[in-house]
C-alpha positions as CSV (number, residue, x, y, z in Angstrom):
1,M,31.0,3.2,3.1
2,Y,29.8,2.3,-0.2
3,F,28.4,4.2,-3.6
4,V,26.2,1.8,-5.5
5,S,24.0,2.3,-8.5
6,F,21.3,0.1,-9.8
7,A,19.5,0.3,-13.0
8,T,16.5,-1.5,-14.5
9,V,17.2,-4.0,-17.4
10,Y,17.4,-1.9,-20.9
11,W,16.6,1.1,-18.9
12,I,12.9,0.6,-18.9
13,D,11.0,3.3,-16.8
14,V,9.5,1.1,-14.3
15,F,9.7,3.5,-11.4
16,T,7.0,6.1,-13.0
17,K,4.1,4.6,-11.0
18,Q,4.0,5.2,-7.3
19,L,3.1,1.6,-6.5
20,Y,6.5,0.5,-7.8
21,F,8.1,3.8,-6.2
22,N,6.8,2.8,-2.9
23,V,8.6,-0.8,-3.0
24,L,11.8,1.2,-3.1
25,T,11.0,3.3,0.0
26,E,9.6,0.4,1.9
27,S,12.6,-1.7,0.6
28,I,15.2,1.2,2.2
29,C,13.1,0.8,5.6
30,F,13.5,-3.0,5.7
31,C,17.1,-2.9,5.0
32,R,17.5,-0.3,7.8
33,E,15.8,-2.2,10.3
34,Q,16.4,-5.8,9.5
35,K,19.5,-5.8,7.6
36,G,21.6,-3.2,9.5
37,M,22.2,-0.8,6.5
38,K,23.2,2.5,7.4
39,L,21.9,5.0,4.8
40,Y,23.7,8.4,4.4
41,A,22.4,9.4,0.8
42,Y,20.0,8.2,-2.0
43,C,18.6,9.2,-5.1
44,F,15.3,7.5,-7.1
45,M,14.9,8.0,-10.8
46,S,12.5,6.5,-13.1
47,N,15.0,3.7,-14.2
48,H,18.0,3.8,-11.8
49,M,18.8,4.7,-8.4
50,H,22.1,5.6,-6.2
51,F,22.9,4.8,-2.7
52,I,25.5,5.8,-0.2
53,F,25.5,3.7,2.8
54,R,27.4,1.3,5.0
55,S,26.7,-2.3,5.4
56,N,27.1,-4.9,8.0
57,N,28.0,-7.7,5.8
58,N,30.7,-8.5,3.2
59,Q,28.2,-8.2,0.1
60,P,26.7,-4.6,0.2
61,T,24.7,-4.9,-3.1
62,E,23.0,-7.7,-1.8
63,T,21.9,-5.6,1.0
64,I,19.5,-3.8,-1.1
65,K,19.4,-5.6,-4.6
66,R,17.7,-9.0,-3.7
67,Y,15.0,-7.9,-1.4
68,T,13.9,-4.9,-3.6
69,S,14.0,-6.8,-7.1
70,N,11.9,-9.5,-5.6
71,K,9.4,-7.0,-4.4
72,V,9.2,-5.0,-7.7
73,I,8.6,-8.1,-9.7
74,E,5.8,-9.0,-7.2
75,A,4.1,-5.7,-7.5
76,I,4.2,-5.8,-11.2
77,E,2.7,-9.3,-11.1
78,N,0.2,-8.5,-8.9
79,N,-0.9,-5.3,-10.5
80,L,-4.0,-6.1,-12.5
81,Q,-4.2,-2.4,-13.7
82,E,-0.5,-2.5,-15.3
83,S,-1.0,-2.4,-19.0
84,R,3.0,-2.7,-19.5
85,K,3.4,-6.2,-17.7
86,Y,4.0,-8.0,-20.6
87,W,7.3,-6.1,-21.2
88,L,8.3,-5.0,-17.9
89,L,8.5,-8.8,-16.5
């Protein structure tokens, strides 16, 4: 079992908008269904998150981090209403 924390670069409050928060929840579902993650507990904050989980592979942080970061960046890039885009990316 692993305890893992991730923070945004410079602790920027990325997850204050529902759109980006939804990316986190979708990512958890994806990792549970497709990557064999067994999730015991999690906590999302505006600029960081914590997980307690079991992983089926030898790289537990890659189970969550790679998929999630790509999806968050994609959501920011495609959000035409994002006024903070220039410094979020």
